[in-house]
N, C-alpha and C positions, 0 to 999 in steps of 0.2 A: 141771672141769678143774683140774689142779694149777697151782701157781705157775709162771710163765714167768720165767726168769732169763737175761738176755742181758748180755754184758760187752764192753767195749772198752778196750784199753790206750791211754792218752792222755798227752801231755806228755813233757818230757825225762826225767822219772823213772818213766815208764810206770806211772802210777796205773791200777789196774783200777777203772774206773767201771762200776757195775751199773745196769741197768734191770730192775726187779722188778715183775711185773704179775699181777693177777687177770684173766685174759682173759674170764671169764664176765661180770664186772661192768665190764670195760673201764677199770680204774683201775690206775695205776702209780705208782711212786716211782723217783727216780734217786738213787744213793748215791755220794758222793765224786766229783763231776764235776771232773776234772783239767784241763778246758779245753772248747772247743767240740766236743762229742762228736756229730759229724754222723751217724755210722752209727746211733747209738742214737736220735737225734731222728727220723731217717727211719723207724726201726722203730716208734717210738711213733705217728707219723702214719699209717703204712701200716695199722696195726691199729686206728686211731681210738680209742686209749686216752687217757684224761684223766690228766694228771700231777697227783697229789695233793700230793706232797712232794718237796723237794730236801733230802736228808739229808747232813750232814757228820759223819763219825764222829769228827773232831777238827778243830782249827783251823789245822793246817799249810797253808801257801799252796798247796802242790802238790795238795792235796785239795779246795781251795775255789776254784781259779782259774776254774772253769767255772760258778760260781753265777750270775753276772750273765747269761751266755749263756742258761741255762735259765729264769731269771726273765723275760728279754725274750721268749723263744720261747713260754712256757707260762703265765706269771703265777703259777706255783706258789710257795708260801712256802718259805723257807729254814729248816731245822731244825738246831739245835746245842745241845749241853749248855750250861747257863748259865755254868759255870766257864770253858769255853774261849772263849765270847764275851767274857767279862770279861778274860781273859788276852790274847787275840789282837787285841782292839780297842784295846789300849794303843798309844800313838804309836810306841814303840820297836819293837814287834812288827810294826806296819804298815810301818815303814821297813825292817825286815829283809826282809819279803816283797818290797818293791820292789827291794832290793839283790840279791835272788836271781832277779829277773826275772819275778816273779809280781805280779798285781794284789793289793792289800791287801784284807783282809776288811772290808767296809763296812756290811753289813747282815745281821741275822738276824731272822726274823719270828716264830719259835716257839722259845722257850727251854724245854728239857726237863730233867727230873731222872730219876733211876733209877726204873724202873717205869712211866714214861710210855708210853701206848699210842697209836699212830698208826693210825687206821682205813685199811684198804686192801681195798676190795671186801668180800668175805665174811670176810677175815682181819683181824688186828691185828698190827702190828709193835711189839714190846715193846723199850723202851730199857733196856739194861743199862749202868750207869755203871761203866766199867773204867779208872780212872785208872792212870797209870804212864808211858805214852808221853807224854801230856799230862795236865794236871789234869782236863780234862773229856772225855777219850776215852770213847767209847761203842761198844758192839756192838749190832747190831740183830737181834733174834730173831724169826723167823717159823717156823711149824710145820715142823720138820725141818731148818731152815736157820739158820745164824748168820753174819752178815756182821761181820767182826772188824776191819776197818780196819787200823791198824798196831799193834793190841794183840797179835794172834797171827797168825803166818804159818805156812805149811807147814814144819814142822820148825825153826821159829825164832820170834822175837818181836821187837816193835818196840824201837827204841833208847830208852834212858832217860838219855842223856848230853846231850840237847838242853834248852834252857830249859823249865822246868816239868816235866821228867821225873823219875821216881823208880823205881829198881829194886824197892825194898821194896813200893811201892804196886802196881807191875805184878804182882809175885808174888802179892800178896794178891788182886788182881783175878782172876788166873788160878785161884787156889785156891777163891775163894768164889763167883765168877760163872760160870766156864766149866767147871771140872772136874765140877760136879754135873749138868751137862746129860747127856741120853742119849748113849750111845756112838755111835749111828748119826747124830748130828747132822752135817750137811754144813757144812764150814767154807769160807767164801769170804773170803779175805784181801784187803788193799788193794794188795799187790804180789806178783809171782811172782819170788821171789829164788832160783829154781833148784830148789826142792823140789816145785814144781808149783803150778798156779793154783787148786787146790781139794783138799780132803782130807776126812777124817772125824775126829771127836773120838777115836774108838777108835785110829786110826792115830797121832794126835798124842800120845795117852797112852803109846804104846809107843816113839815115835821122836823126839819133840820134847824136847830137853834142858831146856827151860824147864818142862816138865811131868814129866820123869822124874828130874831131878836135885834139885829143890827140895822134892818131896813124898814 
């Protein structure tokens, strides 16, 4: 059977949290838990899937607020790029998360780098380091699917004016890590900002100004 992808919008900023599973091997990962994602947890348990990973595409608190919930419910390890763990574990960034009404980032169990592979049933999820939105932003590549967090949205891209952001690095990430992928790659972003909750790379190459205007 193909990958199963289920999503739930959660939290005041409507983070799109994904549950991605290999139903044959009954293994799953959760991506960017924005809070207690009860529908996704029910889906996991109803199918008797084992959660292998809790993956954060970056360290912004709206994308990590549900980490502790999923750890408590499943015991799965939290995964983040090393640079974002170093950046967002700093006291000033933890205080900023609290000021925004989110729990601070307190733990990461698996620190990854570009090219790291996370086993998921018969597949592997490949980490693509895509700095720009944050220093350690990642996208997660599975066969035919790219989960882009806040690096790339449908017909838009993530902000670079927040602490740790860089427009130059974002453009470089888009050019070197995302543009070379097959055109039929399905894009799953971290927010639906009006352009849609999913797209293809072919569509983005023709309609996304961050891909049409810089290259």
